[in-house]
C-alpha positions as a Markdown table, in Angstrom:
| # | Residue | x | y | z |
|---|---|---|---|---|
| 1 | Met | 0.0 | 0.0 | 0.0 |
| 2 | Gly | 2.7 | 2.4 | 1.0 |
| 3 | Ser | 4.7 | 1.7 | -2.3 |
| 4 | Gln | 1.5 | 2.4 | -4.3 |
| 5 | Val | 1.0 | 5.8 | -2.5 |
| 6 | Gly | 4.8 | 6.6 | -3.1 |
| 7 | Ser | 4.3 | 5.7 | -6.8 |
| 8 | Ala | 1.2 | 7.8 | -7.1 |
| 9 | Gly | 3.1 | 10.7 | -5.4 |
| 10 | Leu | 6.1 | 10.5 | -7.8 |
| 11 | Met | 3.8 | 10.3 | -10.8 |
| 12 | Leu | 2.0 | 13.5 | -9.5 |
| 13 | Val | 5.3 | 15.2 | -9.2 |
| 14 | Asn | 6.1 | 14.1 | -12.8 |
| 15 | Thr | 2.8 | 15.6 | -13.9 |
| 16 | Leu | 3.5 | 18.9 | -12.2 |
| 17 | Ile | 7.0 | 19.0 | -13.8 |
| 18 | Asn | 5.4 | 18.5 | -17.2 |
| 19 | Ile | 2.9 | 21.2 | -16.6 |
| 20 | Tyr | 5.9 | 23.6 | -15.7 |
| 21 | Leu | 7.8 | 22.3 | -18.7 |
| 22 | Phe | 4.7 | 23.3 | -20.8 |
| 23 | Leu | 4.9 | 26.9 | -19.4 |
| 24 | Leu | 8.6 | 27.0 | -20.2 |
| 25 | Met | 8.0 | 25.9 | -23.8 |
| 26 | Leu | 5.1 | 28.4 | -24.0 |
| 27 | Arg | 7.5 | 31.1 | -23.0 |
| 28 | Phe | 10.0 | 29.9 | -25.6 |
| 29 | Leu | 7.3 | 29.8 | -28.3 |
| 30 | Leu | 5.9 | 33.3 | -27.4 |
| 31 | Gln | 9.3 | 34.8 | -27.8 |
| 32 | Ala | 10.0 | 32.9 | -31.1 |
| 33 | Ser | 6.7 | 34.1 | -32.6 |
| 34 | Arg | 7.4 | 37.6 | -31.4 |
| 35 | Ala | 4.1 | 37.8 | -29.5 |
| 36 | Asp | 3.3 | 40.9 | -27.4 |
| 37 | Tyr | 5.8 | 40.8 | -24.5 |
| 38 | Tyr | 3.6 | 43.3 | -22.5 |
| 39 | Asn | 0.4 | 41.2 | -22.8 |
| 40 | Pro | -0.6 | 40.4 | -19.2 |
| 41 | Leu | -0.6 | 36.7 | -20.0 |
| 42 | Ser | 2.9 | 36.9 | -21.5 |
| 43 | Gln | 4.1 | 38.7 | -18.4 |
| 44 | Ser | 2.5 | 36.0 | -16.2 |
| 45 | Val | 4.3 | 33.2 | -18.0 |
| 46 | Val | 7.6 | 35.1 | -17.8 |
| 47 | Lys | 7.2 | 35.7 | -14.0 |
| 48 | Ile | 6.2 | 32.0 | -13.3 |
| 49 | Thr | 9.2 | 30.7 | -15.3 |
| 50 | Gln | 11.8 | 33.3 | -14.4 |
| 51 | Pro | 13.1 | 31.5 | -11.3 |
| 52 | Val | 14.2 | 28.6 | -13.5 |
| 53 | Val | 15.3 | 30.5 | -16.6 |
| 54 | Gly | 17.1 | 33.3 | -14.7 |
| 55 | Pro | 20.3 | 31.2 | -13.9 |
| 56 | Phe | 20.8 | 30.3 | -17.5 |
| 57 | Gln | 20.3 | 33.8 | -18.9 |
| 58 | Ser | 23.7 | 34.9 | -17.5 |
| 59 | Phe | 25.5 | 32.7 | -20.1 |
| 60 | Leu | 22.8 | 31.8 | -22.7 |
| 61 | Gly | 21.0 | 34.6 | -24.6 |
| 62 | Pro | 18.5 | 34.7 | -27.5 |
| 63 | Val | 19.5 | 33.5 | -31.0 |
| 64 | Ala | 18.6 | 36.0 | -33.7 |
| 65 | Gly | 16.5 | 37.9 | -31.0 |
| 66 | Arg | 13.9 | 35.1 | -31.2 |
| 67 | Phe | 15.0 | 31.8 | -30.0 |
| 68 | Asp | 15.6 | 31.9 | -26.2 |
| 69 | Leu | 18.3 | 29.4 | -25.6 |
| 70 | Ala | 18.2 | 30.1 | -21.8 |
| 71 | Thr | 14.5 | 28.8 | -21.7 |
| 72 | Leu | 15.3 | 25.8 | -23.8 |
| 73 | Ala | 18.3 | 24.9 | -21.7 |
| 74 | Ala | 16.3 | 25.4 | -18.5 |
| 75 | Ala | 13.5 | 23.2 | -19.6 |
| 76 | Phe | 15.8 | 20.4 | -20.7 |
| 77 | Val | 17.9 | 20.4 | -17.5 |
| 78 | Leu | 14.6 | 20.5 | -15.4 |
| 79 | Lys | 13.3 | 17.5 | -17.3 |
| 80 | Val | 16.4 | 15.4 | -17.1 |
| 81 | Val | 17.0 | 16.2 | -13.5 |
| 82 | Ser | 13.5 | 15.3 | -12.7 |
| 83 | Ile | 13.8 | 12.0 | -14.6 |
| 84 | Val | 17.0 | 11.1 | -12.7 |
| 85 | Ala | 15.4 | 12.0 | -9.3 |
| 86 | Ile | 12.2 | 9.9 | -10.0 |
| 87 | Phe | 14.4 | 6.9 | -11.1 |
| 88 | Met | 16.6 | 7.3 | -7.9 |
| 89 | Leu | 13.5 | 7.5 | -5.6 |
| 90 | Phe | 11.9 | 4.5 | -7.3 |
| 91 | Gly | 15.3 | 2.7 | -6.6 |
| 92 | Ile | 15.9 | 1.9 | -10.2 |
| 93 | Gly | 19.2 | 3.8 | -10.4 |
| 94 | Met | 20.7 | 6.2 | -12.9 |
| 95 | Pro | 19.4 | 5.6 | -16.4 |
| 96 | Pro | 21.9 | 5.7 | -19.3 |
| 97 | Val | 23.0 | 9.2 | -20.3 |
| 98 | Val | 21.9 | 8.8 | -24.0 |
| 99 | Gln | 18.4 | 7.7 | -22.9 |
| 100 | Leu | 18.2 | 10.7 | -20.6 |
| 101 | Val | 19.1 | 13.1 | -23.5 |
| 102 | Ile | 16.7 | 11.5 | -25.8 |
| 103 | Ala | 13.9 | 11.7 | -23.2 |
| 104 | Gly | 14.7 | 15.4 | -22.5 |
| 105 | Ile | 14.4 | 16.3 | -26.3 |
| 106 | Ala | 11.3 | 14.2 | -26.6 |
| 107 | Ala | 9.8 | 16.0 | -23.7 |
| 108 | Leu | 10.5 | 19.5 | -25.2 |
| 109 | Ala | 9.2 | 18.5 | -28.6 |
| 110 | Asn | 6.0 | 16.9 | -27.0 |
| 111 | Ala | 5.4 | 20.1 | -25.1 |
| 112 | Ile | 5.9 | 22.3 | -28.2 |
| 113 | Leu | 3.5 | 20.1 | -30.3 |
| 114 | Lys | 0.9 | 20.1 | -27.4 |
| 115 | Ile | 0.9 | 23.9 | -27.1 |
| 116 | Tyr | 0.4 | 24.3 | -30.8 |
| 117 | Phe | -2.3 | 21.6 | -30.9 |
| 118 | Phe | -4.3 | 23.4 | -28.0 |
| 119 | Ala | -3.7 | 26.9 | -29.4 |
| 120 | Leu | -5.1 | 25.8 | -32.8 |
| 121 | Ile | -8.2 | 24.4 | -31.2 |
| 122 | Val | -8.7 | 27.7 | -29.3 |
| 123 | Met | -8.0 | 29.7 | -32.5 |
| 124 | Ile | -10.7 | 27.8 | -34.4 |
| 125 | Ile | -13.2 | 28.1 | -31.6 |
| 126 | Leu | -12.5 | 31.9 | -31.5 |
| 127 | Ser | -12.9 | 32.2 | -35.2 |
| 128 | Trp | -16.4 | 30.9 | -34.8 |
| 129 | Val | -17.7 | 32.5 | -31.7 |
| 130 | Ala | -15.6 | 35.7 | -31.4 |
| 131 | Pro | -13.7 | 36.4 | -34.7 |
| 132 | Asn | -12.6 | 39.9 | -33.7 |
| 133 | Ala | -11.9 | 39.3 | -30.1 |
| 134 | Ser | -9.6 | 41.7 | -28.4 |
| 135 | His | -9.1 | 39.8 | -25.1 |
| 136 | Pro | -5.4 | 39.5 | -24.2 |
| 137 | Gly | -5.7 | 35.6 | -24.3 |
| 138 | Ala | -7.3 | 35.7 | -27.8 |
| 139 | Leu | -4.6 | 38.0 | -29.2 |
| 140 | Leu | -1.9 | 35.9 | -27.6 |
| 141 | Val | -3.2 | 32.7 | -29.3 |
| 142 | Met | -3.4 | 34.4 | -32.7 |
| 143 | Gln | 0.1 | 35.8 | -32.4 |
| 144 | Leu | 1.4 | 32.3 | -31.2 |
| 145 | Val | -0.1 | 30.3 | -34.2 |
| 146 | Glu | 0.5 | 32.8 | -36.9 |
| 147 | Pro | 4.1 | 31.8 | -37.6 |
| 148 | Ile | 3.0 | 28.2 | -38.4 |
| 149 | Met | -0.2 | 29.2 | -40.1 |
| 150 | Ala | 1.2 | 31.9 | -42.5 |
| 151 | Pro | 3.3 | 29.6 | -44.7 |
| 152 | Val | 0.5 | 27.1 | -45.0 |
| 153 | Arg | -1.9 | 29.9 | -46.0 |
| 154 | Arg | 0.4 | 31.0 | -48.7 |
| 155 | Val | 0.4 | 27.5 | -50.2 |
| 156 | Ile | -3.4 | 26.9 | -49.5 |
| 157 | Pro | -5.2 | 30.2 | -49.5 |
| 158 | Pro | -8.6 | 30.4 | -47.8 |
| 159 | Leu | -11.5 | 29.4 | -50.1 |
| 160 | Gly | -13.9 | 32.2 | -49.4 |
| 161 | Met | -15.0 | 31.8 | -45.8 |
| 162 | Ile | -13.3 | 28.4 | -45.4 |
| 163 | Asp | -9.8 | 28.3 | -44.2 |
| 164 | Leu | -8.2 | 24.8 | -44.7 |
| 165 | Ser | -4.9 | 25.6 | -43.3 |
| 166 | Pro | -5.7 | 24.5 | -39.6 |
| 167 | Ile | -6.5 | 21.1 | -40.9 |
| 168 | Val | -3.2 | 20.8 | -42.7 |
| 169 | Val | -1.3 | 22.0 | -39.5 |
| 170 | Phe | -3.3 | 19.5 | -37.4 |
| 171 | Ile | -2.2 | 16.7 | -39.7 |
| 172 | Ala | 1.5 | 17.9 | -39.6 |
| 173 | Ile | 1.4 | 18.1 | -35.8 |
| 174 | Asn | 0.0 | 14.6 | -35.6 |
| 175 | Leu | 2.5 | 13.2 | -38.0 |
| 176 | Ile | 5.4 | 14.8 | -36.1 |
| 177 | Asp | 4.1 | 13.6 | -32.8 |
| 178 | Gly | 3.5 | 10.0 | -33.9 |
| 179 | Leu | 6.6 | 9.6 | -36.2 |
| 180 | Val | 9.3 | 11.8 | -34.6 |
| 181 | Val | 8.4 | 12.2 | -31.0 |
| 182 | Gly | 7.0 | 8.7 | -30.7 |
| 183 | Ser | 10.3 | 7.3 | -32.1 |
| 184 | Leu | 12.3 | 9.4 | -29.6 |
| 185 | Ile | 10.2 | 8.1 | -26.8 |
| 186 | Arg | 10.7 | 4.5 | -27.8 |
| 187 | Gln | 14.5 | 5.1 | -28.2 |
| 188 | Ala | 14.6 | 6.7 | -24.7 |
| 189 | Gly | 13.6 | 3.4 | -23.2 |
| 190 | Ala | 12.4 | 3.6 | -19.6 |
| 191 | Pro | 12.9 | 7.4 | -19.3 |
| 192 | Gly | 10.5 | 7.8 | -22.2 |
| 193 | Ala | 7.6 | 6.7 | -20.0 |
| 194 | Leu | 8.0 | 10.0 | -18.1 |
| 195 | Val | 7.7 | 12.2 | -21.2 |
| 196 | Gly | 4.4 | 14.1 | -21.8 |
| 197 | Leu | 1.3 | 14.6 | -19.6 |
């Protein structure tokens, strides 16, 4: 009974770490998409994630002003350390370094794809119920998905009132998740079980 409670507790910790990883990757994507930094929701994400990102900012800065390496590094280290800690607490021991690295990369990729997946769903719902919404959350979602939607719209322009680009992006996300991230999780072995929510 006690071991089951301990296992449930460790899985809860892993879930909380994955949610925080989700916020770190949201911060990374907001900067990469050049979303409004002064949006209240952007500011909240920055404040929540700054304690973990801060130490990495002293030696890792943004690349090309867009890609925040400090946030990526913080997310990767957080996930790898959490996997090692959970394995140690379970009494399994230290997993192989290569598997840890692959699991860390898979976790980042998984979080990024999940963010885009949910943001696209929100964008589609908003386009039906509130197409001209000025709420900070709605504006942030539109700014977040625009960099991945714009190239698709150039290839497949809207047909009157019907925009097929979200369908194409959904298919791409599912393919990348199933083929690339799924393959990484399998290669990660046991640490791969701790990837994703």
